[in-house]
Each structure stands twice: as structure tokens, then as C-alpha cells.
MARVEX-952025 format. One record per residue: residue in three letters; x, z, y of N, C-alpha, C, CB in turn. Coordinates in steps of 0.02 Angstrom, whole numbers, plus 50000, padded with zeros to 5 digits. Each point is the difference from the previous one (the first is absolute). Glycine has a CB too. Layout:
% MARVEX-952025
alaXZYXZYXZYXZY ...
This chain:
% MARVEX-952025
met510454865154400499234999849992499994995349905499564998550183 asp500524996849847499954994049942500445000349951499664992850072 glu500845009949967500475000449957499985004649919500494997550125 ile499235005449898500015006049981499245000049921500645005350163 ile499014990349878499354997749974500194997849925499474995950122 glu500955000649904500284993549953500305003149944500284991750093 arg500135013949923500345002249929499755003349952500715000250053 ile498695003949998499535001449965499744996349931499885003850111 lys499754991249915499774994249957500264997149947499674998550082 thr500914998749955500814997949945499945006849917501194996650159 asn498715010249884500045004849949499624999749937500245005750088 arg499264995849955499154999249956500254992649963498805005950109 ile501524990849894499914993249971500475002049945499744990950104 ala501025013849904500155000649944499875003149957500464997150041 gln499075008249972499745003649989499504999249923500285001650137 ile499484992949900499194997149982500554994849915498884997450187 phe501754999949837500334996249967500335002449939500054995250100 ile500215011649938500175005649941499395000949936500695007350106 gly498974996349934499494999749939499644995349940499965006050085 ile500104991049952499754990749951500385000549971499614990950057 ile501275007649935500595003849960499815003549956500615000650077 ala499405004849932499825005549952499454997349968500405009750063 ile499084990949971499215000249941500234991849931498615004650148 leu501874990149892500294995049961500605003149927499794992150136 val500415010349896500665005049970499575004649922500745003150163 ile498664999849875499615005749942499654995549949499685010250090 val500054984549944499414994549955500614996849951498874995250112 gly501825005149903500474995349960500085005749934500774991950115 ile499475013449915500385004949945499435000649964500945007250059 trp498284989949953499515005249978499844994549924499365007550146 tyr500544987049889499974990549981500485000949943499904991950130 leu500925009549870500434998049971500035006149920500584993550139 asn499135011649885499995006249965499544998649952500305007450087 lys499034990749920499564995349959500114996349944499714999550089 leu500754992849963500624994749946500425003349970500104991650066 leu499845014249940501025001249950499555007349959501654996850128 ser497855008149882499695003449958499604997649940500095005450093 pro499904996349863499435000549920499334996650038500415014249924 lys499164983250036499434997550025499445007149973500424984349991 ser499305017650050499335005949993499794996949950499575004350112 lys500145005249859499644998449941499414996849988500505007649987 glu499294988649980499274998249993499465001950010500414997449952 ala498955001150064499665005049988499795002549932499764996650101 leu499995010449882499775000849932499324997449998500715009749978 pro499114986049943499804999649990498985003850004501504995249975 cys498305001850044499085004750005499544996549931499845000450171 tyr500375006649780499574996449959499075002949993501354997449934 asn498585005550109499255002250010499615001549894499894989450166 gln500295015049837499705002349926500265010550013500374983349894 thr499035017850059500085007049971499925001449929499635002650101 ile500665001049918500455001749915499725006749971501294995050037 thr498375005849929499355006749965500635003949973498604993249942 ile501465012650062500465003549958499755006349963500804995550076 leu498885005749876499745006049952500685004549969498844991849958 ser501165014650072500335003949973499925008350016500664989249996 pro499545013749983500025007450019500325000950077500165003349866 phe500274994250170500264999950056499474998550051501074997249947 thr499055006350107499694995950043500504997850062498885005849960 ser500604991250092500574995350071500525005350017498984992450078 ala500955012649906500605002750056500705002649961498965005050089 asp500794992849849500824999649957500284991749995499625011649904 phe500064982250112500184994350031500314998350069499254999049929 lys500325006050121500384998750052500604992850017499715013349981 asn500744988350007500374993749992499854995849979500555004049997 leu499344996249941499754993849946499514997050071499905006349833 ser499504996250197499414996150019500294998650062498975004949939 ser501194998150113500834997350055500104991550002500865011949949 tyr499544989550000500514992349959499494994249978500995008249930 ala498414995850038499744993449996499254996850064500515003449852 ser499474999850169499664999950063500434992750047499675016249994 lys500884984450000500334996050024500154991950001500175010649988 tyr499334989549922499844995349961499294997550028500735005049900 cys499054999950116499304998449997499354999749947500704995550071 ile499665012049899499884999449955499925009449986500564985449981 lys498655015050010499395008850025500335000749914498254998950108 leu501925009549900500035003049958499225004549973501354998850047 asn498314999949922499285005549983500175004749930498964989750049 phe501325015649963500135007049947499125001950004501575006450038 val498444992849868499255002349978500205006749938499274985150020 his500715020750022500305007549951499494996449947500295014550085 lys500064989049829499685000349956500625005449951499114986950028 asp500615015249943500305005349935500204994849969499275010649980 leu501394989349949500054995549962499494997749924501115003850067 asp498585003049933499605000049968499224996649985500855007550019 glu499234992550078499334996149996500354991649998499075010550082 ile501474989749961500304992249979499884996249941500785003750055 lys499485001949895499704997849942499674997849954500315002750037 asn499005001749996499514999349960499634993550038499965013549954 arg500144986250118499294992850026500624994350012498725007750096 leu501884994249900500414989950034499654996949949501495000150041 leu498604999449898499684993449969499394999250001500734999649937 lys498685005950049499304998350053499934997150087499725010149917 asp500614991650119500324996450048499974993650020500495006949971 ile500174992449964500394994550020499364993149956501665008150006 ala497944994249972499754995949981499184996050023500915006449926 gln499135001350100499154999950057500374996750069499165014549961 gly501684982850067500034996150047500125004950042499384990749969 asn500815015450020500515005650039500435000649985499505005150021 ile500834989450002500935000749984500435002650057499974989449928 pro500535015850044500495003050056500424996349974499795011750036 asp500824987050038500564996049992500485004949989499664990450065 ile500185014049931500805004049940499555007950023501814991250025 val498555011349882499615004049991500425005349976499074992649987 leu500965013950010500545005349962499655000449946500535007350084 val500054991749857499865001949923500345000749967499394996549999 asp500385008249951500775004849961500104993449932499615018550018 ser501024983049955500204996049944499504997949942501015005750029 ser498805000249937499404998149961499504994750013500155010349985 phe499654990050071499454994550043500334995449971499585003750121 leu500994994749940500434993349990500204997349944500345002950081 leu499914998749870500014996749922499194999049959501325007249986 glu498334997550034499334998649972499814994050058499635013749939 asn500394985750089499564992250036500674996050026498645005850062 leu501774992649916500494994950041499744994450019500845003449946 asn498614993750017499874992950035499675000950061499914994249898 ile499885008950108499445002750073500694999150078498945013849905 phe501504989050076500484999250066500594994249996499835013350015 met500434985850059500174994850007500785002449997498904994050060 glu501365002149909501004999549994500154997650089500254992849833 tyr500275011950160500454997450075500404994349987500165011550046 lys499914983649970500594995149987500394998550070499304994049897 gly500765011250153500474998750046500645003949989499084997250075 lys501095002150005500835001549980500195005450036500374988749984 lys499365015050062500235006150041499845005949951499774994950126 ile499725004449846500085007649954500554998949927498505003750036 asn502015000349948500384998949971500015004949932500454994950111 ile499265001149833500005003349940500445004850001499654991549949 asp500875003850036500695004949993500015008550010500504988850049 glu499105013550012500185005650029499625004749959500274995550114 tyr499395002949820499685004049963500185002049933499314996050067 pro500705010049900500395001649944499534994749945500505014850038 glu499854987749909499454995249946499415003649984500924994349938 ser499105010850056499405000849959499495001650047500575003649898 ile499374995150171499434996250045499994991349989500195010450101 ile500204986449917499684995649943500004994149963499615005250047 ala500865000949880500054996149930499275001749982501375001249957 pro498195003450063499254997249975499454994350009500225009550004 leu500324987150063499454995350043500534994649974499285006650127 asn501174992249819500224994649986500464997850064498964997949918 tyr501175006450110500634996750049499454994150040501405001249902 lys498345001750128499744996850071499625005950038499804987049950 leu500085010350107499845002250036499295001049990500934996550051 ile498635005549918499195000149990499695003550067500075001449859 ala500075002850181499835002450031500625002650061499025000749902 tyr500855004150127500955005250055499575005649962500624995750177 pro500015007149811500295006049970499955003050049500684997349922 leu499045009150109499765006950044500335003050021499385001749956 tyr500615003749957500395006349992499805002549925500015003450137 phe500275000549835499995003049913499805005750023500984995049922 asp498715007250010499955006849986500205001149918499045001350102 val500995006249895500555001349955499865007649984500904990950050 leu498715010249902500075006149938500785007950046499764985149845 val499665018950166500805002350053499665009249950500284989750202 thr500215016849817499825006549978499935003250071500645000549876 phe498805002650146499835004650044500055004549989499534995750031 ala500905009250013500215007549987499785001950070501114999949909 asn498715006850092499735006450039500815004950003498414999849943 arg502024998950114500435003650003500055005650017500224992650000 asp498875011249995499915009050013500275002349937498845001350073 tyr500944992449854499935003649940500824996749964498315001149991 leu501874996750029500694999749978500555004950029499654988449985 asn500105013150083500395005450005499775005049993500524995550051 asn499085005249914499735008249965500334999449934498685002350052 ala501564993549927500254999249919500694998050025498864995449915 gly501395005650123500694998850022500454993249971499915013350007 leu499684984050020500354989549976500104997750072499094994349879 leu501475003850118500154994250051499474994450007501185002149973 ser498704994949953499664993150016499644997649949500814997050068 ala498754998649930499565002649947500374995649918498665001750108 pro501165001349850500114996549922499934993950021499535007849914 lys500974988550053500014992150000499984997849935500644999050098 thr499415003049850499584999649917499455003749965500994997749987 phe498664999849993499725003849955500185004749938499544992050048 glu501235008249926500325004249999500095006650039500254990749961 asp500025008650127499805002150038499595005250009500304991550005 leu499155003949998499285004350007500005005049955499344990950030 tyr500705009549906499955004249949500575005650017499524990449913 asn500855007050092500415008450068499735003250039500784996050021 val498994999650023499875006150053499055001050009501394996350082 ile498135002849863499465000749992499985005949995499774991049966 pro500505014749992499825008349992500045000050094500745006649846 ser499704991750182500155003450064499604997450062501145001949952 leu498474994350022499444994250053499515004549982500294985649994 arg499495016449919499305000749999499755007250029500024991849898 ile499405009350121499785005250020499345002649953500544996350117 leu499135006049871499875003549918499435005250046501495000249898 asp497705000850079499745005050014499805003549930499704995050118 pro500145012149891500085005749956499584995449907499835013550142 ser499734981449853499734997649962500194993849974499345006450044 tyr501564991649991500314995149959499744992850041500015008049873 asn499674990350167499574997050059500684996550043498815010550009 ile501444985349994500264998350077499635001350055500494992149954 lys500195011450110499594998850059500434998450039499165006549988 ile501494990850010500434995050041500364996349940500225007650119 ala499514983549867500324995849952500584997650021499044997249960 pro501415003649971500764996450029499794992650015500955007349919 ile498874990250051499864994350017499184994549959501565003050028 ala497994994950018499244998549967500384994949980498835003850064 leu500914997249857500074993149910499815002749963500934994249993 gly498615001449959499925004049947499175000049979501145007150041 thr498454990050007499444998350008499644994150012500265008550016 ala499194990949970499664990450014499755001150069499414995249869 asn500275009050146499474998850038500195004550091499104998949856 asn501395003650151500385000750056500615001450032499225000849984 ile500824990849986500685000250013499944991450023500605011549905 asp499684988450161500064995250061500484994949967499855008850107 arg500044985749886500634994949980499945000049939500815001850078 leu498885000249861500015001849931500304993949951498955008150029 phe500794985450013500224996149931500624996350031498724997649934 glu501545001550106500474998150031500585007049959499214992550131 ile500425012949876500715003649989500194999449936499835008150079 phe499524990349858499735001049942500514995549976498735003250013 val501234989950030500114994549928501024999550040498204988549962 thr502025012350092500565003550020500355006649954499444995550110 ile500265008549884500385004949942499864997549913499765011250099 his499744983949890499954996849953500464996649987499115000950013 lys501174993750028500554994149985500545002350009499474991650030 asn500775014250010500715002250010500135005349919499935000150171 leu499655005449817499755003649939500584995649943498425003050042 asn501174991649940499794995149957500454994550002498905003550012 gly501344995850005500704993850030499434992749973501715007849958 glu498874988749991499744994249996499455001249934501154993250057 lys498685012549917499565001849961499335001250005500855002549980 tyr499134996450102499405003250011499184996150003500985007150060 lys499084986149931499334997249958500005000949919499924990650093 glu500355016649878499954999949941499425004950008501214996549950 leu498265005949991499575004350020500135006849967499244990750023 gly501555010149961500205007349969500295001650080500404998749839 ser499864999350210500114999850075499455002850035500674990349991 phe498845005749993499335006050044499885002849965499414995750064 tyr500615007849886499925009449980500355003550052500064999749867 asn500624999450131500634997050026499835006950074500164981649946 thr499475012450078499925001150086499465004750022500344988150017 leu499125010949912499465004650001500485007650004498964991249920 asp501425009450028500325007249993500285004050040500124996349927 phe500294996650116500465003450046499635000550072501094995249933 tyr498315001150092499755000150059499605007349985499964985650036 thr499655016449924499365002849998500455007849970498874987349972 gln501695014450014500505005749994499965004650077500884991749908 phe499145005850141499855002950069499445004250030500544991250006 ala498755005449955499455003349973499915003549942499724993250054 asn500665010549925500145002449929500075009149982500674987050001 lys499155014450007500135007250031500275002049936499045002950097 leu501084995149848500125001749964500794995949983498645004149984 ser501614994550065500684995050036500635002050040499114993550012 pro501425010049975500235002450044500274997750062500015004449916 tyr499684988750104499974998050066499044998650031501494993849968 phe498265009249994499385000650045500154998850083499535009049904 ser499984988350106499844999650102499555000350007500574994250045 trp499035000049922499545000150039499104999049974501174996150070 gln498245005649967499505001649958499404996250019500485010849981 asp498854988350005499514993650024499745003450051499644993349897 his500225014950126499715006250041500494995850061499725014349909 phe500684981650100500134999050053499724993050061500865007649923 pro499184991650121499724995750063500644991749969499605013950143 asn500044981449869500544995049999500625000250021499244995550002 ser501245002049962500665001450025500285000150053500034997649929 phe499764997550111500374999650052499715008450049500114983049988 ile499075017450023499985004850030500105006249978499504993650043 ala500585008549894500295006649976500755001250021499214999149899 phe501314995050085500555000950039500065001050081500274994049902 ala499155004550146499974998950074499865005850005499704989250032 gln499795013649946499975009149994500245004049992499564998849983 gly501204997849983500355008849978499625001049919499975007750155 gln500124986949804499695002649936500414997549945498835000450045 ser501494996049954500464996449974500854997950042498714996449944 ala501735006150039500874997650012500094992849993500475010649945 leu499104987450005500624991449978499074995049976501895007049897 val498264988650148499654995549976500064991850002499465009950020 phe500424986949930500204990950038499394996850037500814996249892 gly499434998850134499864995650021500264994050033499505008049984 phe499914986750051500534996350032500405001850048499414993649973 tyr501115005850058500185001950077499574997050061501165000549954 ser498644996350032499344997650053499415008049996500054982449957 asp500045018449999499315007349998500155005250037499714999149887 lys501005001050144500205007550058499344998650035501535001150033 asp498254993949998499504999250072499445003049942500384986850106 lys499305014049826499585002449988500085006650021499794992149927 ile500795010150034499995008750006500125003550075500554999649876 phe499844995650160499925003550076499524998050046501065001249993 ser498384996949974499504999450032499465005749968500364987050031 ile499675017449914499955004149968500095006350035500244992549920 asn500395008450074500565004750032500594998450052499755003949895 arg500374995850153500514998250060500685003450001499004998650068 arg500505006449915500935008949979500264999249951499605011050027 ile500194982849933500285001149925500494996249999499095002249941 lys501745002050032500585001749995500254994149957499825012750019 leu499994981649986500084994049957500514999149989499294995550028 glu501095000549917500554996149984499914996249952500605006950036 ile499614987649937500204995949985500434997449953499635002050079 tyr500134998649851500584997649962499954993849935500315012950035 pro500054984449962499864992549946499605003849927501414991150041 phe498285005349930499655000649970500355002549911499294991850107 leu500505013349856500455003049949500134996849934499645009350052 arg500904989149928500554994649969500045005949947500814991150104 phe499185003749843500225003349905500614997750005498974998549909 ser501675010050110500504998150009500514996049903499765011350142 asn499914991149822500064995849939499914992749988499735009649975 lys499954988250057499954990650002500504996150038498805000950001 ile501394996950003499984993250013500044998250053499544999149931 lys500014998550058499524997350066499155001349991500964989550018 asn498985014550083499605003550018499384994950036500995010250002 tyr498534986549970499694994350046499545008150081499554984749840 asn500305010350206499545003750060499414996450006500935003950069 tyr498684996349950499334998750000499964996550081499565010949902 ile500184981750089500204996450094499714997950011500754997850018 lys498915004850050499354995050025500124996750066499155007649944 thr500794985250053500384996750045499584997550065500764996949898 tyr499165002450146499354998050050500144993750038499715012250021 phe500054982849950500174995750066499164997650053501314993749908 leu498935001650121499584997350054499804993149970500605006450105 ala498914993149863499824991149949499844996050079499075003949842 val501024990650136499314995050026499834993449977500205005150093 pro499064998749882499404995849971500044993550016499305008750006 lys500464986249924500584995550018499074994950059501574999449837 gln497795000250139499565000950044500045002150092499685002249873 gly500735002450123500145000750071500354996450036499875008349977 lys500404992350098500334995950017500885002550021498694994650029 his501465002149882500555002049984500714997550044499285000749890 lys500334993850150500795000450015500275001250035500034995649965 phe499335006850083500225007050080499965005649972499434995750107 ala500475005749818499925008449998500715001149965498515002649982 trp501774991249985500884999649993500325001550049499994992249937 met499815003050140500374999050047500055008750053499594984049984 val499855019849980499875005150034500615006849965498504994450025 leu501585002249895500305005049980500705000049991499045001549961 glu501214991350080500524997850030500275004250040499634990649988 phe499715009650071500055003850069500395005649975498874996750065 phe500695006949872499955009249986500624999849974498745004449965 asp501714991950021500854999449961500415004050025500014989249983 lys499645008550103500615001950057499795006950002500204988850084 tyr499315014349916500115007949981499615005249960500414997850093 tyr499684999149864500245003549933500195006049991500274991649983 glu500395009450044500385005650006499685005150036500914993549991 asp498705005650041499785002450077499455007849940499844982950132 phe499795009449855499355003549960499975004049951499654992250024 ile500985005849924500105003049945499985008650025500744988349942 lys499865012150127500065004450019499435004750042501014993749979 gln498855003250066499205004150021499635004249942499744989650081 lys500225004949899499335002349919500325003349938499274988450016 asp501355014050011500465004849950499634998049894500135013650145 leu500254979449878499734997249934500954998249964498364992850054 leu501455002149876500575000749951500164991950014499635011149894 pro500994988050143499934993049983500114994549969499935004050052 val500004991149934500234994749943500514998850002499264995449992 lys500915001950066500744994550027500575004549973499564994250133 lys500945002149832500775004249971500215003050054500494992149918 asn499465004450142500435002150069499895004850016500064992150040 leu499285010849951499825004850039499755006249944499704990950109 ile500215005849832500165005449945500565004649999499514992549945 glu501095005950055500764999950036500045004550038500174989750002 lys499445011850052499915000350080499675008650002499674983950034 val499925017549909499375007150011500345002750002499105000349956 asp500595006050060500475006950017500015003849934499635001750131 lys500925003549872500255002449950499325003449971501315001150046 asn498295004749974499444999649952499494994249936500175007450107 lys499924986149920499644994449959500524997049974499024997950063 lys501735003349940500444994249946499775002149935501174998450066 glu498715009149882499824995949949499454999949987500815000849966 ile498515000350065499624996150012499984993149993499965008050047 val500274989849978499994991650013500394995249937500075003050143 lys500195001349841500454997449944499574999149933501075006250054 asp498584996149963499255001149935499834992049997499235013950040 leu500624982750034499894994050005500424994149947499695005450121 leu500974996949873500274994549970499845003049920501004995350105 ile498895008749857499735003149957499374998249992500705007550016 gly498904989950022499305000749988499424994649958500395006350106 asp499164997649876499674994049964499235002350020500954997149885 tyr498494996950091499434998650024499695003449940500164989150077 phe500105011549881499675003949917499334995850004500465015249993 lys499474978450023499604996149989499674997449938500524999350087 glu499745004349870500094998149915499295005649973501754997549984 phe498315007350077499525005949960499144997050057501305015249965 asn498124986849979499594998550029499605006550063500064990849882 arg499915008150156499755007850035499224998449981500955003250125 glu498614992849883499425002449979499705004349943500074991650054 tyr500285005149918499925003449914500395007550014500174986649908 phe500255011550117500215007350008499825006250023500524993950000 glu498865003750033499525003950059499415002149950500274992150126 asn499335004049839499715000149960499935002349917500054994150098 ala500665006949876500125000549947500495005149999499634989349976 ile501055010550040500585005950001499805004650028500824994450002 lys499005005250054500145003550040499415009249934500294986250162 ile499175009549823499685003249921500505004249964499294989449976 asp501155006749975500645001649977500235006250027500234988649988 ile500085010150070500335004850038499745006750003500314991250057 gln499015008649965499515006550030499825002649893499114993050182 asn500805004349767500005003749930500485000949945499104996950025 trp501585000750013500455000549969500505005549973499674991450050 leu500255015849996500215004449950499305003549998501405001250019 ser498094996449977499435004049966499694997749927499745002250123 asp500584989649877499464995649922500444993549998498435003250021 lys502574998749982500244996949980500124992749945499985010750058 glu499834995349903499874994249926499434994549998500355010049930 asn499004991650117499464995049996500204994150076498925011149929 val501384993550106500304995950044500614992549950499845013950105 lys500514989349863500474996549988499694995449955500865008050026 arg498724992749946499464994449956499504995550039499975008849910 ile499844992950169500014995450032500394996250015499475004850017 ile501034995950027500574999250022500114993749946500365013150055 ser499984989649879499894994349958499824995150003499975005249966 ile499414993850012499434996649987499834995350039499715008249959 glu500354993250108499834995950065500254999650066499255001549948 gln500965005350073500225001950039500764997150026499155008449958 phe501234992150021500745000349989499984993350048500395006449861 arg499504986450099499954992749999499664999850076499854996649852 asn499395005450153499754997950073500575004550032498534997749993 phe501765004950051500415003350022500504993950053499835010149882 phe500224986150050500824994950053499494993850002501635003449937 lys498514993550109499754994150017500104994349969500035004750081 lys499534989149885500094997549943500234990150053498895011749882 
């Protein structure tokens, strides 16, 4: 009996010994692995900052960015404002001390107010990723983060193209001349029921300024700053509202061009690419197709009016941390552009757009901000010239030649 008990004790001691050896081996392997493995990542810095972002976008559009920034104890405060409100209020808000850290602005506002924004001095955002048409007006500096661009396009109603036997919308103004008779539907009084294109008048054309100056510069080439070229553009533009013209297409009785197009009263309309959202908001079921803005086939160079949108950093805000957030955002840029169906500004993404956008994004490379034209003067004076050109041409010519034409261009 004593022998059995002794054997049991011996076995228990052996088991305990083996267990201790096993624990020591495991601890040794863990310690050796820790010594040989790369050092664990250092804890991320915590900045305890709140960055306020003014834009038409919402926090839902920046979920990934918010999550990433929170790792650095940076909270993003999104203030939803449309672009017009931002442009009208930003300078006043800054003067009153209500300073956002990041704000969405367009190219025209940025170029007019370069001195209030902080240039990017870091190395994580690469300026070489952007085409020259984006960075050249900024003297090849990242004064703000380029977000997306917009460009004039031709919207077409597929049903009306089918009715006219057209596989696609016209690509040039010369093509447009040829298809106007097949797209136009007149009532017995020779008034237009279905317009081939919304063009030719002054008061019911959306994006009139951008359309007019683009046509003017492309139609007249290097002579676009000469007085005679302005008469030439007025003749060309208003022919589409002239009942005596074979290209009669549009009248004053129509509502604004986007509404008319969305409601099926026009086969074609010009607008910015982003204006598709306005059209769909009016008529979700419209069979909308998007084509490049019309060119002049006999011109060597045709420009297109582009607008670039930027996320800018005011100097008086928390610019160091604001640019840090934009460095974070750069990681998610491609996902953001796809999610919002915007036109990208990075060269590698421009090359990757789907086939429906290929021709449209090419216009970024020949884009122009048309910054030599005076928008305010156009709205106050030139629109009246367009309105009266067909009925009082000689008097309008006199007014233009005396004072208006030189004021059409910024000094």
C-alpha cells in the first residue's frame, strides 16, 4: 500500500514538473518572438481638435474620413450650406470671427480671394496628380485641395432623339443645324411646341453667361476681343430665337430651360454636368443622355467652360490641422468621387472613368475659366442687349460700341 502511495506522489511531482517546463517553454517562445519581431506600432497622437467644415455635403458623405480622423482625437463638425450661401457669407463670417477650418469654394471665388486661404506646404498630397488646367491658374501651387470639376455639356432627351431617327445628339453646331427640322414641332401659328434646343433668348436660359462666353470665344477665335466679334456672337446666338431663321428653335414663352427640358418641352439643353441632378429632381423618369458641349467643326481650337471646386483652408482657422484632415481625406478621395458621381480632377482617375464620361472629361484638358469676362456686367447690361438684338439691332450696336463692349471684359 505504501508503495502505491509513493508511486502516486512520484507521478504527481513529475506531472507538476512537466507542467512547469511547458509553461517556461511557452513563456520563452513568447518572449523570444517579441524580441525578434518588429517593434509594436507607437500609439497614435491625440490632438483634441474640432475641425469645422462648410460645404453642401453632409457627414454621411464623409463617414470614412470621420472615422479615421477620430483615431487622432480630431472631431469633424459638418455645417451644411450651399455654395451661393458660402460665397455670400464667408468674407463677412471671417471678419466677424466665425471662421470655418475647411470650406468648399469654386474656382472663381478662390481666384478672387487667394489671400485669405492657406497654401499647402506638406508632402503627402502630390500636386503632380492634377492636370495643368487645374493648377496653372493657381501659379502651380496647392492654394486649396482640388475636389472635382464641372463642365458644360449637352443634355439630350432620348425619346426625342429616337423620334427624329437620331442615334446620338449632335456633336457640333453644324450638326445641330442639320437636325433642327427633325426635332422641331410647331403649332399652326408657327409657334414652337417642342423645341429642338433651348437657346437664343436672354431671360429663360439657365447658365446663360457660361454658354454665351463659351460660344463667343470659340466662334471668334483670336478676334474675340474685337468689337465686330461681339456682333457676330449676338447674330449667331439669337438666330435660334428668330422666327425668320431656318434654325428657329426656342421662344420666350417657355419656362426656364432646365424646367422646359425636364418637362419634355425641349429635346436638347446646355448645362453643367452637375445640373443633371436639378433635371432629375424635376422629372425622375426622363430618359436623359449626356454629351459633350457642341463645338464648331471649322475651328482649330474649341474651349469649354470649366468650374473647379476646392476644399480651401482659411488662414485664420486651424489651418495646420485642417490640412492634416485633407491629407486624411486624400486616402478616400476616389471612393468619395464614385459615391457622389462627380467628375474627378486627378489624372489617374480621369483615365479610369466609364465610357459615358470619357468624352466629357477630355474637356477638362482644354478647359478655360473664362476669367477675363465680367459676369456682373453681363447680368446687368449684356443680357439686355441679347433681349433687344432682334428687335432693335442698330440701337443696341450703338450702345455696345460706345460703352458696353469694353466693360464686358475685366480690366
